[in-house]
N, C-alpha and C positions, 0 to 999 in steps of 0.2 A: 153791144156785147150780148152773146147768146148765153143762156142759162140751161145747164144739164144737171139733172138730179138722178142719182141712183138710190133706190129704195130697196133695202135688202132685209131678209128675214134673219140675218146674222146679228151679231152683238152690236150694240150702239157704242161700245167702248172703242171700236176701231173706226169711228167716223172721221172723215177728213174733208177738207175743201182747198181748192187752189184756182188760180187764174192763169190761163196760158193761151197761146196761139196754137191752134190745132187744124191742120189742113187748110191753113190760110185764114181761118176764122178765130177771132179772139172770143174766149168763152170762160164763164165761171162754172166750175164743176164742184159738186158736193156729193158726198156719200152719206146716207142716213140708215142706221140699223134699227131694227124693231125688236131685237131679242126674242125672235120667233113668234111674234104676235101678228096674225094676219089682219086682225081688227085694227091695230095700230098701223099697219101698212096701208090699209084701205083709207084711213083717216089722212095719212100723209099724202097719198095719191091725190085726194080730192083738194088738199090744200096747195099742192105744188103744180097741179095741172093748169092752174090759173097763171102761174108765173114762168114756168119752165118752157123751153122750146122742144125738149125731148126728155123722156123718162125711161130709165133702165130699171127692170125689176129683177132683183137677185133672188129668184125662186126657181123651183124645179121647171125643167122644160115643159111647156104646155102641151107640146105634141112630140112624139118620137116614134120611130119605126124599129121593130125588132123582127127580123126574119120578113115574112110577107105580110105582117099585120101592123097596123098603125094604132097608136094609143093616145088618148087624150088625158092629161093630168087635170082633173076637174078643178081642184083648188087654185092651181096656177092660172087656169083659163078664166075662172070667176074673178080672180084678182086683176088680171089683165083687162077684163071687161069693164072694170070700174073706170078706167081711163077713157074718156070720150073726146076730150077737146085737143090733145096734143099726141104726137106719135109716141108709142110706148113699145118697148122691145124686151124680150127675155134673153136675147143673144144667142139662141140655140144654134143656129147655123155657124155663127162665128166661133162659138165654143167648141163645136165639133171639129172645126178646121183646126183651131189652135191646139186642141187636146191630141188629135191624131198627129199633128206636126211635131208636137213635144216628144212623142214616143219615137217617131222616126229620126228626129234630131238627136236624141240620146243614143240611139242604135248606131248612128254614124259617128257621133263625137266620141263615144266610148268604145266603139268596135265590138260588135256582136254581143252587146250587153244582155239582150233579152233571149238569146238563143237557149231554148229549152228551160227558160226561167219558170218556177212555179208561181203562177199569177192568180191571185184571189180577187175577184170582182164582188164587191158587196152588192152591186146591182148590174147584172148583165143586161137586163132590159134597157135601162136608160144609157148604158154605155156600149150599146150593140155595135156601132160603128167602130169604136175603139177596139173592141174585141176582135173584129174582123181584121183590123190592121195588125193586131198583136198576133193573130193566128199565122202570119207570114213568118213569124220568128219562133213560135213555140206552140205546141199542142197541149202543153201541160197547164191548162187553164181550169179554174174552178169557179162556179158562180153560186152565190149565196142567196139567190131569189127565193127558192122554196122555203129556205129556213127563216129568212127575215120577213117574208110576205105571209107565209102561211103557218109558220112555227113547225115545219116538218124538218126533222133532223137529217137532211139530205142535201148534197150539193150536186149540181149539174156539172159534168166533167168534160163537156165537149160543146163546140158551137151548134152541132147537130142536136144535141139535147136541149140547148137553150132555144133553138128554133122550134123544136117540138113543144117545149113548155110554153112558148109564146102563143102557139095556136089555141091554147085553152086558158091563157092568162087573163084574157079580157072577161072571162066569166067570173073570176075570183079576185080580180085586181083590187077592188074596193072592199073585199071581205077582211074582217079583222077579228081577232080572238075576242071572246067575251071578257069583260073587264076582270072578273075573278081569276080567270085562267092566265090572262096576259100579264098579271103581276105576281103570279104564283110559281108553282114548279115548272110550268112549260117555259115561262120566261127565263128562269134559271138554267134550264136544260139547253135552251136556245143559245144563251150566252156562253155556256160551257163549250158547246160544240163549236161555236164561232171562235172562241179563244184558241182552241186546238188548231183550228184551220189557219189562224193568223200565225201561230207559232211555226207551222210547217211551210208557210208561203215565204217566197223571197221577194216578191213584188206584190203590192196591195193597190188596188184601184178604188179610191173612196174619196168623199169629201172629207176634209180634215176634221170637222166637228163630229163626224161619225165615229171617230176613234177616241173621243174624249174619255170615255170610261175605261180604256185599256192603257196599260203601262209598259214597263221595261220587259216583263216577261213575254208579252205578245209582240212588241214592236221593235225590240233591240235588233239592230243589224238589218232592218227591212228597208226596202225602197218603196216610196209612196209616190204614186201618180195622182195628182189632184189639180185643184185650180184655186187661185186667189188665196195664197198663203202669205200673210204679212210677217213682219219681224217678230211680233208677239207670238204668233203661232209657231213660227220657227224655233223660238226659245223653248216652247213647251215641247215640241217634238224632239228637241236636243235632249231634254231631260228623260225623255222616253227611249232614248237610244237609237231613233231613226238615223240611219247613216246616209241616206240620200233622199231628196225631195225633187221630183220633176213637176215643175209648175207650169201649166199651160198659159196662165195669165201673165201678160207682159208688165214690165215696169216702165211707166211714162211719167214724167214730171215728178219723179221721186216717190211715186206711189204705185202699189200693185193695183191694177185696174181689172175688175172682173169683166168677163165677156159682155155681160148685160150693160155695164156702164160704158165700156169702150164702143159697143155697138150704138148706144144712145148718142155718144159724142159723134160718131160717124153720121148718124141720121141728122143731127143738128147741123153739122158742117156741110153736108152735101144737099140738104133740103129735100131728100128722097124719103119716101115711106119705106119702112123696114122691109116690106115684101118686094120693093122695086130695086133693092141693092143686090147685084148679081155677084156670082163667084169671081168674075173678073175684076169687079170693083174691090172686093176684099183682097184679091191678089195685088192689085196696084197699090192699095193703101198699105198693106203689110210690108211690101217691098220698098216703098218710098219712106216709110218710117223706120226701116232697119229693125223691125221687131225681131225678137228671138225668144224662144222658150227659155225658162230658167232651169238650171241644174244647181241645186243648193246642197252643200254638205253641212248639216247642222253640227256634226261632231268632227269636222275636218274630213279630208279626202279619204275615202275608203272604198275599195272595190274587192269583192270576193267572187272569184270564179269557182266553178265546181268540176270535179272529175270523178271517174270511177276506174278501178283497175281490177282485172280478174286474176285470181290466184288459184292454186289447187294443191292438194296433198301430194308430196313426192314419194311417200311410201306408206306402208301399213303403220309405221311408227308414229305418223301424224295423228292417227286415230287414238292412239293410246294416250294422248294428252287429255282426252276427255275422261273424267274420273271413272264413271261407270264402265266404260270400255276397258280402261286400264286394269281395273279389277278382274273383269271377265277374262282378259287376255292371259292372266296369270294362271287361271285354273281351267281354262278351255283349251281343247286341242288346236293344233295349227289350222285345221279346217274352218274353225270359227272366224279367224281373221281373214282367211281367204274369202269366205262367203260375205263377210261384212264389206270387204274391199269391193266385190262385185255389186253389192246392193247399194253402196254409197255412190257408185258411178251414175245411178239413176236418180239420186236425190236432187231436189230443186236447189237453185242457187240461194245463198244467204249472205247477209252482210257480216263479214268477219270482224271488221273494225272500221269505225269512223276515224278519219284523218283530219287534223286541224292544226292550226298555228303555223302554217307555212307562209312566210312573208318575204316578198322580194325587196331588194333595196329601192326599187321603183315605187314602192308603196302598195302594190297590188298584193292581195292575199289570195290563197286558194284553199279549199277544203274538199274532201272527197271521201269515198267509200271503197274499202277492199272487199270485193264480192268473191266468195269462194264457190267453185263448182266442185263436185265430190270425186271426180275420177283421178285416180293415180296415173302416172305415165303408162304403166302397164295396161290399165284399162282403156286409157285413151287410145293407145296403139292397137288394142285388141278389137275395137269397134271401128266401123266406117267413119270417114270424116264427117258424113251427115249427122251421125249421132252426137258428135262434139259441136257441130255447128248449132244444133237445136239447143244445147245447154248454154252456149255462148249467147245465142239470140235471146234466150230467157233472161240471162244476166243483163243484157242490153236493155231489155224492156224494164227490168227492175231499176237500172241506172237511170233510165229516162224518168221513171216515176219519182225517183229521189231528186231529180233536178240536175243530174250530171250533164255537162255540155260536151264531154268527149270521154271515150273509154279506151283503156289500154289493155292489151293481152299479155299475160305473163307465162313464163315457162313453156310447157308443152302445148298450151292452147294456141300459141302463135306459130307452132311448127307443123301442126297437123293440117293435112289437106293442102290447100294452096296458100297457106301462110297468111291468113287474114283477109284475102281478096273477097271470098264469098260472104264472109261475115260483114265486111264493110259494105257490100252491095245491099245486104238485107237488113242491117241494123238500123234502128230509128235514130241513132246519133253517130257522130264521126268515130272512126276506129284508128288506132295505131298500135303497132307491134313493139315499138321501142327499139327495133334493131339498129336504127341510125345512131342513137345515143350509145347503145351497146357496143357498137364498133368504135365510136369515138372514145367511150370510156376505157375500152380495152387498150387502145393505143396510148391514151393519156396515162393509164396505169403503167404500161410497159416503159414509156419514157421516164416516168418517175421512179420505177424500179431500177432502171439502168443508172440513174443518178445516185440512188440510195445504195447501190452495190459498191460504188466507189472504186471501180476497177478500170475506169477510163481517165485520161487526163482531164482535169476540170476545164471547162471553157473559159476563155478570156473575154471579158466584156459581154458583147451581145453576139459573139460568134456561135456557130453551131457546135454542138457536142460531136466530137469526131468519132464515129462509129460506123461499122458496116451492118447493114440490115438486109434480110431476105424475106421476100413474100412468096410463100408456097401457095400456089392457087391463085396466081396474081390476075388471071383473066376472068375469074369468077365475079359475081356481083359484089361481094364484100371484099374480096382480094383486090379488085381494081380500085376500090375506095381507099383501102389501106395503102396501096402502092402510091396513089397520088399524095396522100397525107405524108407518108414516109419520105417521099422525094423532097419535101420541103424541109425535112428535119435532119436526115442522115447524110453523112459525107459520101457514101456509096450505097447503091441499092441494087440488089440482085432479084430479078423477077423471074420466077420459076413457074412453068406451065407446059403441058404436053402440046397445047394448042399454039404452035409456032406462029401461024399467021396473025393470031389474035395478039400475041406477044409483040410482034413488030408494030401492029396498029396502036397498041397501048403505049409503047415507048414513044411513038410519034406524037400522040395526044398529050402525054405527060410533059414532053419537051416543049410543046407550045405554051403550057401553063408555067412551067419551071425550067427555063432554058439552061440554067447552070447545073441542073441535076446530072449526077454521074450514074448511069443506068447500065446494068449487064443483064443479058438474057441467057436463060438456060432451060432445057426441057427436063433436067433432073436435079433434085434438091441436093443429093449427097456429093455432087461434084465440087461445090465450093463451101459446103456446110461448116467445115472445120474452122473457117476463118471469121465466122459471123459473130458479132456481139449481140444481135438481136434477130430473132426469127418470128415471123408472123405466119401461122398456118391457117389458111382460110379455104380449104378444099371442100368438095362435096363427096369425099371419099366413102363416107357412111361405114366407118369401121376398118377400111383398108389402111395398110401401113403406108404413110406418106413421106416419112423420113426416119433415118436410123439415129435415134437419140444418143447411142453410144459413140457416135462420131462428132457430136456437138462439142464445141470448146467449153471447158470449165468456166463457170461465171456467166455463161450465155443466158439472156432473157428471152424465153420462148412465150409468145402470146397466142393461145389457142382460141380463135374466134369462130371456129367451125361448130356447127351443130348438126348431128352429134359430134363430140369432141374428136379431134385427130389423134390425140394422145390420151389414152385411158389411164386411170390411176396406177395400174400395174407397170406401165411403161414409164411413167413419171418416177416411180419409186426406184428405178434402176440408177437415176442419176441425181442424188441428193445435192451435188455441186452445181446443178442447173436450176434456175428459177422459172418454173412454168406457171404462167398466169392465165386464168380463165376469164377474169373480168375485173373491171374497176368499178367499185361502188362509190356512190355519190352522197356528200353531206348536204342535206337540204337546208335552205336558209329559214331562220325563225326558230321558235320554240315548238318543236314538232311533237304532236301527241298521236300515237297509234299503237296498236297492239304489237307484240313481238313478232317479227318476221325473220329472226335469225341474225339480225345485225344490231349493232349499237344504236342507242337512241338518236334519232334524227338522221340516220343513214338509210339510204334506199338502193335497191339495185338500179342499174342505169336504164333498164326498160321501163321501170316505174317512174324514174326521174324524168324521162322523155314525156310521159303523159303529164307530169306536173309542170314541166317547162312550157309545154304547149298551152296548158291552162292558164298559167301566169301571163303568157303573152296574149291570150285571147285568140289563139289560132285554133279554132274549132273546125278541123278539117281532117280527112283521111290523109295522115302524113306519111308514115311508113307501113305499107302493106305489100304483100307478095314477097317473093324471094329476091327480086331485083332491087338492090338498095342503091339509091342515087348518091354519089359522093358529095354532090352540092348540098344535099339535105344533112348529111353527116357533118359537113363544115357548118351549116346554118344552125343545127341544133346545138353544136358546141358553143357557138357564139351566143346564142340565146341563153344557154345555160349560164355562161359567164355574166351576162347582163343581169340575170335574176339571182346571182349570188350562189350558184352551184360550185361546190368544190370537191376535189378528189379526196375521198375519205379512207377508203379501204382498197387494198390490192388482194384479190382472192385467187387461190388456186383450186385444184380439183378437190381438195379437202376442206375448203373454207378460207376465211380471211387470213393473211400473213400478219403476224405481229413484227415488231422491230427486231425481236430476238430471232424469229424465223429467218428473216432476210440476212441478218448478221451471221447466222449459222451457215446458210448457203454460201455467203461470201467467204467465210474462213475456210470452208471446204474447197471452194474454188481455187483459193490461193495456195492451199496445200497441194491440190492436184496439179496446178501449173508449175509449182516448184519441183514436184516429183518428175513431171514430164521433162522439164529442162535438165534435171540431174541425170536422167536416163538416156538423153539424146547423145549421139556421138559428137565429139568436140568440134568437128568441122560443121556439123549441122546446127550447132547452137547459135542463137541470135539473141541480141539484147531484148529482154522482156519490156513490154510497154509499161511506161511509168504509171504506178497506181499510187493511191493515197495511203496505202499500208504496205509494209514490207513483207515478202514471203517468209522471212526468218521469224517474224513475229507470229505468223500463222503456224509455222512448224512447231513452235514451242507449245501451241495450244492444241496440237493434234489429238492428244489423249482425251482432254476434256471435251472437244467437239464430238469425237467419235463415240463418246459414252452417252451422248444425247441423241435420241432417235430424230432424224430429219422430219421437218413439218410436213414435207410432201409425202412421207411414208406413214404418216399418222392415220389412225382409224378415221374413216369418213364421218363427219359430223352430220347429225340430222337437222336439217334446216327447213323452215317453212318458206321455200323459195318462191319468190314472186315470179 
């Protein structure tokens, strides 16, 4: 029976021993800790080299490479030199393989976990190979080498900086602070700076014992990449709030084996000297043993992804929410606010609000930042697209530094120029405009509003609601998406566009997906508009009149998904008996905390919700950019939203969210208008009215009270901090 001993500078309280068959060889393995004493380690080496077949030394790597320079750890080299009679290994090469594999394993298993993560290396020099691997997923890395080695309160913030530091590190590597300074103010300042860095990081690369003096404030919610963490250490990290540990050391024979001990076992089993074991040997052994890095959740499964979203003020009224400006605006001439509006367009981006508490039913959480740029819509449109691009790229750079993994564009920032394409190409992180979920949310809201109006016969069982729908601008990017979705929901769908050839092609395409759809084609909206229960306007008319709202049937639900809107507020005000919807707002899952954006707590605009859904799903990619919206993505983001607990919360018109009272008022006015229309029609032209859940007579009785209340759609426009 072969004997293998692991001598570690770690605690002796974690010693163990076992007998097992390893690679066909029966062996007795024991681990001996020395509580940090190199003298005791040297004594144990001399004692066991007479008995053991191989010795593993659990110390720092005796040799390592950083950049183009090679370094020798003198203390480790001296300790290794004590062993003269049997093979001894520190397991450096095996440890590098296992550690790099653990990161790549986690990235695959958890799906893009390290994308733009804020990673803090307590020693970039000794973990240089791991840093190289991590750079494939994030550039957001910080190295504490100058701080911990020299006492300099400065972090290296890139691989290039680490490489440059390594070119001179061999001159000062063995330098240490004088005893008086090392235990005084400099040490306290060093620890303070390190604590702040730990708090900001999302991932920490360190030996577990290096974090012993830190607690909940620094480590709560962090991911730790380390090696050889046993159950006792896991319990300690649990108390400190660490949410995930990625451990490169495998578990074999019910024990966590350090790379040095595992390497010593390989040396004993193969009979080869440590330097003669090749990478192919390691690959064959790792594969044959089915080894796998460990991912441990000390406090139960928890994953937090990160996003950013760009907002901007919609008018000068936004600036008045700031107290000093509010006071000045009351005593200053109008020119002051005009000048301020122009100046603020040049202001750098800033974090308006931290967003937290969003939790999917899957267990995944997300947090993020609302980043504001200063331009109002008027200023954005008065400048060239390149002007806005620069502000958005500054916001993207800020989002990257914060650790965001995807960024969404809100309001006019996604309209200007090429609708996000240029920003997506230049930005250092993925971009989405949110238009896919905006289209989905608008149709979701329209369908919900149609049911809440209660003017149609209720469906029986799982059958469709029987209604007629019209898509104005059906051949456009958003219009074709709406047409495909509506064909699955409505009894009959009327597709309207002046592009007749495209209409024919669209009909053919829809019928392939939905063979039982009843489709009608027209080049003009007004031809069949009076019979529609729902109308979706999705043109690119840019202010041109696309339909005559006075011809619309009372009680019709109109969803205006065009940007800019096809139906301005003055047009909407002409028909208080018609419900005109601009968007559907989304209730986010969890106990959401963020500053006011003009909506109830936990409710977000659909474009913001798209960014959040993608973050929860770990889909860090350019999802919706440009003006051509793919209907497959609209369908996909809707399904992902349902998966992650998104619910329709608010139905908004041109003047803000509708309350239940607003919808009821429109309904009552529609019933009155329908009753009056029937009474005025010639007897021969009258036809039985469609059965509804409320009788016109009841509405007629309420006519005075209804007319005395101003319709919601004619109300003064609310000032909202629109995302």
